PyMOL commands that place a pseudoatom at each C-alpha (Angstrom):
pseudoatom trace, name=CA, resn=MET, resi=1, chain=A, elem=C, hetatm=0, pos=[43.403, -19.263, -28.562]
pseudoatom trace, name=CA, resn=LEU, resi=2, chain=A, elem=C, hetatm=0, pos=[40.588, -19.841, -26.047]
pseudoatom trace, name=CA, resn=ASN, resi=3, chain=A, elem=C, hetatm=0, pos=[41.057, -16.283, -24.844]
pseudoatom trace, name=CA, resn=ASP, resi=4, chain=A, elem=C, hetatm=0, pos=[40.370, -15.055, -28.381]
pseudoatom trace, name=CA, resn=ILE, resi=5, chain=A, elem=C, hetatm=0, pos=[37.284, -17.263, -28.771]
pseudoatom trace, name=CA, resn=PHE, resi=6, chain=A, elem=C, hetatm=0, pos=[35.648, -16.443, -25.460]
pseudoatom trace, name=CA, resn=GLY, resi=7, chain=A, elem=C, hetatm=0, pos=[36.919, -12.891, -25.235]
pseudoatom trace, name=CA, resn=LEU, resi=8, chain=A, elem=C, hetatm=0, pos=[38.844, -13.608, -22.069]
pseudoatom trace, name=CA, resn=GLY, resi=9, chain=A, elem=C, hetatm=0, pos=[41.621, -11.276, -21.185]
pseudoatom trace, name=CA, resn=LYS, resi=10, chain=A, elem=C, hetatm=0, pos=[40.215, -8.355, -23.140]
pseudoatom trace, name=CA, resn=LYS, resi=11, chain=A, elem=C, hetatm=0, pos=[37.955, -6.093, -21.140]
pseudoatom trace, name=CA, resn=ARG, resi=12, chain=A, elem=C, hetatm=0, pos=[35.714, -3.816, -23.151]
pseudoatom trace, name=CA, resn=LYS, resi=13, chain=A, elem=C, hetatm=0, pos=[34.623, -0.510, -21.781]
pseudoatom trace, name=CA, resn=PRO, resi=14, chain=A, elem=C, hetatm=0, pos=[30.903, -0.091, -22.050]
pseudoatom trace, name=CA, resn=GLY, resi=15, chain=A, elem=C, hetatm=0, pos=[30.181, 2.614, -24.573]
pseudoatom trace, name=CA, resn=MET, resi=16, chain=A, elem=C, hetatm=0, pos=[27.432, 5.172, -24.464]
pseudoatom trace, name=CA, resn=PRO, resi=17, chain=A, elem=C, hetatm=0, pos=[24.044, 3.865, -25.467]
pseudoatom trace, name=CA, resn=SER, resi=18, chain=A, elem=C, hetatm=0, pos=[23.222, 4.709, -29.045]
pseudoatom trace, name=CA, resn=ARG, resi=19, chain=A, elem=C, hetatm=0, pos=[20.192, 6.722, -27.986]
pseudoatom trace, name=CA, resn=GLU, resi=20, chain=A, elem=C, hetatm=0, pos=[22.348, 9.009, -25.872]
pseudoatom trace, name=CA, resn=SER, resi=21, chain=A, elem=C, hetatm=0, pos=[25.178, 9.273, -28.371]
pseudoatom trace, name=CA, resn=HIS, resi=22, chain=A, elem=C, hetatm=0, pos=[22.826, 10.314, -31.176]
pseudoatom trace, name=CA, resn=SER, resi=23, chain=A, elem=C, hetatm=0, pos=[20.558, 12.594, -29.147]
pseudoatom trace, name=CA, resn=LYS, resi=24, chain=A, elem=C, hetatm=0, pos=[20.046, 16.152, -30.225]
pseudoatom trace, name=CA, resn=VAL, resi=25, chain=A, elem=C, hetatm=0, pos=[21.129, 19.111, -28.184]
pseudoatom trace, name=CA, resn=VAL, resi=26, chain=A, elem=C, hetatm=0, pos=[18.245, 20.811, -26.405]
pseudoatom trace, name=CA, resn=SER, resi=27, chain=A, elem=C, hetatm=0, pos=[18.191, 24.519, -25.706]
pseudoatom trace, name=CA, resn=ALA, resi=28, chain=A, elem=C, hetatm=0, pos=[18.407, 25.688, -22.115]
pseudoatom trace, name=CA, resn=GLU, resi=29, chain=A, elem=C, hetatm=0, pos=[14.947, 27.242, -22.348]
pseudoatom trace, name=CA, resn=ARG, resi=30, chain=A, elem=C, hetatm=0, pos=[13.387, 23.991, -23.540]
pseudoatom trace, name=CA, resn=PHE, resi=31, chain=A, elem=C, hetatm=0, pos=[15.330, 22.080, -20.886]
pseudoatom trace, name=CA, resn=ASN, resi=32, chain=A, elem=C, hetatm=0, pos=[13.984, 24.396, -18.173]
pseudoatom trace, name=CA, resn=GLU, resi=33, chain=A, elem=C, hetatm=0, pos=[10.452, 23.971, -19.554]
pseudoatom trace, name=CA, resn=MET, resi=34, chain=A, elem=C, hetatm=0, pos=[10.852, 20.191, -19.405]
pseudoatom trace, name=CA, resn=ILE, resi=35, chain=A, elem=C, hetatm=0, pos=[12.177, 20.363, -15.850]
pseudoatom trace, name=CA, resn=ALA, resi=36, chain=A, elem=C, hetatm=0, pos=[9.272, 22.587, -14.803]
pseudoatom trace, name=CA, resn=TYR, resi=37, chain=A, elem=C, hetatm=0, pos=[6.758, 20.236, -16.465]
pseudoatom trace, name=CA, resn=TYR, resi=38, chain=A, elem=C, hetatm=0, pos=[8.144, 17.077, -14.889]
pseudoatom trace, name=CA, resn=THR, resi=39, chain=A, elem=C, hetatm=0, pos=[8.522, 18.783, -11.522]
pseudoatom trace, name=CA, resn=GLY, resi=40, chain=A, elem=C, hetatm=0, pos=[4.854, 19.751, -11.681]
pseudoatom trace, name=CA, resn=GLU, resi=41, chain=A, elem=C, hetatm=0, pos=[3.916, 16.200, -12.645]
pseudoatom trace, name=CA, resn=LEU, resi=42, chain=A, elem=C, hetatm=0, pos=[5.885, 14.769, -9.745]
pseudoatom trace, name=CA, resn=LYS, resi=43, chain=A, elem=C, hetatm=0, pos=[4.358, 17.247, -7.302]
pseudoatom trace, name=CA, resn=SER, resi=44, chain=A, elem=C, hetatm=0, pos=[0.845, 16.390, -8.462]
pseudoatom trace, name=CA, resn=ARG, resi=45, chain=A, elem=C, hetatm=0, pos=[1.572, 12.680, -8.097]
pseudoatom trace, name=CA, resn=LEU, resi=46, chain=A, elem=C, hetatm=0, pos=[3.032, 13.236, -4.637]
pseudoatom trace, name=CA, resn=ASP, resi=47, chain=A, elem=C, hetatm=0, pos=[-0.097, 15.184, -3.682]
pseudoatom trace, name=CA, resn=GLU, resi=48, chain=A, elem=C, hetatm=0, pos=[-2.252, 12.339, -4.977]
pseudoatom trace, name=CA, resn=ILE, resi=49, chain=A, elem=C, hetatm=0, pos=[-0.201, 9.808, -3.016]
pseudoatom trace, name=CA, resn=LYS, resi=50, chain=A, elem=C, hetatm=0, pos=[-0.537, 11.944, 0.118]
pseudoatom trace, name=CA, resn=ARG, resi=51, chain=A, elem=C, hetatm=0, pos=[-4.306, 12.184, -0.379]
pseudoatom trace, name=CA, resn=LEU, resi=52, chain=A, elem=C, hetatm=0, pos=[-4.595, 8.429, -0.887]
pseudoatom trace, name=CA, resn=LYS, resi=53, chain=A, elem=C, hetatm=0, pos=[-2.462, 7.780, 2.183]
pseudoatom trace, name=CA, resn=GLU, resi=54, chain=A, elem=C, hetatm=0, pos=[-4.709, 10.000, 4.318]
pseudoatom trace, name=CA, resn=GLU, resi=55, chain=A, elem=C, hetatm=0, pos=[-7.793, 8.285, 2.882]
pseudoatom trace, name=CA, resn=ASN, resi=56, chain=A, elem=C, hetatm=0, pos=[-6.342, 4.851, 3.658]
pseudoatom trace, name=CA, resn=GLU, resi=57, chain=A, elem=C, hetatm=0, pos=[-5.480, 5.887, 7.207]
pseudoatom trace, name=CA, resn=MET, resi=58, chain=A, elem=C, hetatm=0, pos=[-9.039, 7.143, 7.698]
pseudoatom trace, name=CA, resn=LEU, resi=59, chain=A, elem=C, hetatm=0, pos=[-10.449, 3.869, 6.348]
pseudoatom trace, name=CA, resn=ILE, resi=60, chain=A, elem=C, hetatm=0, pos=[-8.162, 1.857, 8.632]
pseudoatom trace, name=CA, resn=LYS, resi=61, chain=A, elem=C, hetatm=0, pos=[-9.243, 3.868, 11.683]
pseudoatom trace, name=CA, resn=THR, resi=62, chain=A, elem=C, hetatm=0, pos=[-12.908, 3.472, 10.738]
pseudoatom trace, name=CA, resn=SER, resi=63, chain=A, elem=C, hetatm=0, pos=[-12.409, -0.230, 10.193]
pseudoatom trace, name=CA, resn=LEU, resi=64, chain=A, elem=C, hetatm=0, pos=[-10.738, -0.616, 13.588]
pseudoatom trace, name=CA, resn=LYS, resi=65, chain=A, elem=C, hetatm=0, pos=[-13.571, 1.261, 15.288]
pseudoatom trace, name=CA, resn=ASN, resi=66, chain=A, elem=C, hetatm=0, pos=[-16.165, -0.904, 13.563]
pseudoatom trace, name=CA, resn=ALA, resi=67, chain=A, elem=C, hetatm=0, pos=[-14.273, -4.069, 14.480]
pseudoatom trace, name=CA, resn=SER, resi=68, chain=A, elem=C, hetatm=0, pos=[-14.070, -2.906, 18.090]
pseudoatom trace, name=CA, resn=ARG, resi=69, chain=A, elem=C, hetatm=0, pos=[-17.808, -2.231, 18.170]
pseudoatom trace, name=CA, resn=ALA, resi=70, chain=A, elem=C, hetatm=0, pos=[-18.487, -5.609, 16.601]
pseudoatom trace, name=CA, resn=ASP, resi=71, chain=A, elem=C, hetatm=0, pos=[-16.342, -7.312, 19.242]
pseudoatom trace, name=CA, resn=GLU, resi=72, chain=A, elem=C, hetatm=0, pos=[-18.176, -5.475, 22.014]
pseudoatom trace, name=CA, resn=SER, resi=73, chain=A, elem=C, hetatm=0, pos=[-21.523, -6.440, 20.484]
pseudoatom trace, name=CA, resn=ASN, resi=74, chain=A, elem=C, hetatm=0, pos=[-20.487, -10.079, 20.190]
pseudoatom trace, name=CA, resn=LEU, resi=75, chain=A, elem=C, hetatm=0, pos=[-19.361, -10.081, 23.811]
pseudoatom trace, name=CA, resn=HIS, resi=76, chain=A, elem=C, hetatm=0, pos=[-22.675, -8.551, 24.878]
pseudoatom trace, name=CA, resn=VAL, resi=77, chain=A, elem=C, hetatm=0, pos=[-24.601, -11.134, 22.834]
pseudoatom trace, name=CA, resn=LYS, resi=78, chain=A, elem=C, hetatm=0, pos=[-22.643, -13.963, 24.479]
pseudoatom trace, name=CA, resn=LYS, resi=79, chain=A, elem=C, hetatm=0, pos=[-23.425, -12.548, 27.921]
pseudoatom trace, name=CA, resn=LEU, resi=80, chain=A, elem=C, hetatm=0, pos=[-27.109, -12.302, 27.051]
pseudoatom trace, name=CA, resn=GLN, resi=81, chain=A, elem=C, hetatm=0, pos=[-27.115, -15.853, 25.678]
pseudoatom trace, name=CA, resn=GLU, resi=82, chain=A, elem=C, hetatm=0, pos=[-25.517, -17.067, 28.908]
pseudoatom trace, name=CA, resn=GLU, resi=83, chain=A, elem=C, hetatm=0, pos=[-28.149, -15.210, 30.953]
pseudoatom trace, name=CA, resn=VAL, resi=84, chain=A, elem=C, hetatm=0, pos=[-30.931, -16.751, 28.847]
pseudoatom trace, name=CA, resn=ARG, resi=85, chain=A, elem=C, hetatm=0, pos=[-29.412, -20.203, 29.359]
pseudoatom trace, name=CA, resn=VAL, resi=86, chain=A, elem=C, hetatm=0, pos=[-29.219, -19.686, 33.131]
pseudoatom trace, name=CA, resn=LEU, resi=87, chain=A, elem=C, hetatm=0, pos=[-32.805, -18.393, 33.284]
pseudoatom trace, name=CA, resn=LYS, resi=88, chain=A, elem=C, hetatm=0, pos=[-34.031, -21.365, 31.243]
pseudoatom trace, name=CA, resn=GLU, resi=89, chain=A, elem=C, hetatm=0, pos=[-32.288, -23.729, 33.635]
pseudoatom trace, name=CA, resn=GLN, resi=90, chain=A, elem=C, hetatm=0, pos=[-33.811, -21.949, 36.620]
pseudoatom trace, name=CA, resn=SER, resi=91, chain=A, elem=C, hetatm=0, pos=[-37.303, -22.084, 35.123]
pseudoatom trace, name=CA, resn=ALA, resi=92, chain=A, elem=C, hetatm=0, pos=[-36.815, -25.762, 34.261]
pseudoatom trace, name=CA, resn=THR, resi=93, chain=A, elem=C, hetatm=0, pos=[-35.781, -26.577, 37.850]
pseudoatom trace, name=CA, resn=LYS, resi=94, chain=A, elem=C, hetatm=0, pos=[-38.751, -24.647, 39.227]
pseudoatom trace, name=CA, resn=ARG, resi=95, chain=A, elem=C, hetatm=0, pos=[-41.149, -26.588, 37.024]
pseudoatom trace, name=CA, resn=GLN, resi=96, chain=A, elem=C, hetatm=0, pos=[-39.705, -29.880, 38.183]
pseudoatom trace, name=CA, resn=ASP, resi=97, chain=A, elem=C, hetatm=0, pos=[-40.209, -28.924, 41.826]
for i in range(1, 97): cmd.bond("trace and resi %d" % i, "trace and resi %d" % (i + 1))
show_as sticks, trace
zoom trace
């Protein structure tokens, strides 16, 4: 009785979706036109993805170069600040003498 209520024991085969079972037959010419259209769409999207990928790679390289230059500039600024500090100390010691 529980098997009947819960549907245990009986396995149903999944049927075709209603959309597919009621679809109309398409001529071979129309099918080929659809394939050609969607193939063209996919190719154009792949080309766009390729272009965007190249653009992103270029931006990443530019960003890395700029970051490298910024790091070099910061290092140079720190060196100059250290030199200024040392020179100030030297001038302060000379004044005290």
